[in-house]
Phi, psi and omega in degrees: 000127180292141180292156182295152173253112183277151170291315187217138167242134183240129180231133185222150168059062173278330178051056175304136181102340175272144176295339181270357181297133177255057188298321184295316180295318176301319178295320179299321177301316183293324182285329189266355182242152175247134184202164179260337181221132176246127174250116171269105193267048169090162184050040172292333173251154176279317176202193187271002187268105184285350177297336183279351183286131178268176177302318183296323177298314178291331177295320178299310179295326176296323181287326177298317178300320180293321180291329181283354178300128183302336178296336181277348177056042182237135180270123177245126182236134179248119175259126188290136175254175183292332178277348184267354182309131179097354187253002185309301182296320179297317184292320179302323181279318192289312184242005176067033184239137174278139182256131180240158169282321170209157188229139180231136174210160182252138177206134176057034179074012179242146175270121179250144180226130178245125177214142188304312180118345182293339175303334183258009179259091189296325180300316178291315185294332179265357183222059180301315179298317177301318182294323178299310184286330177294323176295316176302316181295318179296319177296322177295319178302316181302317176300326183271350185288168180286169177301136181090350178052050182296322185289312179302316181290327178293317178298322179295317180291316179299319182298319178299311184287317180297324179276358187050040189297319182298318179296315183298314179293320178298317182294316179295321182289320178297320179294321177298315181299317178301317179295330182252021176051039178267140179273330180222139179225139186235132182230171169228235170075312189278342185068012182237108181294141179195164178224135180213135176253140175204126178050046178068015177248132179255128178252133177229137170248132185279350179078217183198183187231044176227006181235185178289329177268113184248121188228153173211169186239140172235151180230128174213189182296336179284344178133203181251135179232133169267118179263145170250125182274135175241132185292154177208167185306142185273119181278147180302322180297325175299313180299319181296319179291321178296317180295324174296321179293317180297316178299319182293322178296314180300319182290316186285331182268351181081016179253146176274133181295339180261001184286158170264124191268132179282158179300126190285353179278341184276000000 
């Protein structure tokens, strides 16, 4: 039996460059599903320092580049997150994907809106410099953490709950959807997958790829589903295709896959 073909697959908060990033698993989700549209819903990067990217992170970018090839007739959309700021022009060149602040599309007679969600996080919006230094400190903690990064992942979960981040983003997103006449709105940012309905508007959060619970969203005529990814043995063919995509990215962008990339801010 052939696997379903989704209209849209949504993936958020991969945080390439972070030690907690589950980029290999995220790549496998893209390889194992069929879809017409891919939305990368922000915070695909942890920060602007490309030196932190591992080979698995570059493989993920290489596969995105492969998906964005016009010959595949597949739409790839990148919605900017708070950690992606400053990468718009670079990403458009590197992986051939257009970057949006928010993205709107129609499907099955419904208006859909995708926005990362940091816009509804008032603490972050009012303290951009504090967020920048907090990110650097958190990335350093990941380097010093134990194998499996239990401390960093625990802090990430506690931070979301203590700040009641999921509730705040959901509330802000539902209000934003109402203002823009959207029937469904999709966010990331909180790293916590969820679904909430209010006044005939549906809110979905795609979760993230830095914790033990790895989630993504699919949309088809049957509706919207939040999927939880469970790891399984890595096939040799998967590695070969990912390596091929990585080499293709290096060749087309003029970058060496084994090079150490300097901080793009410098």
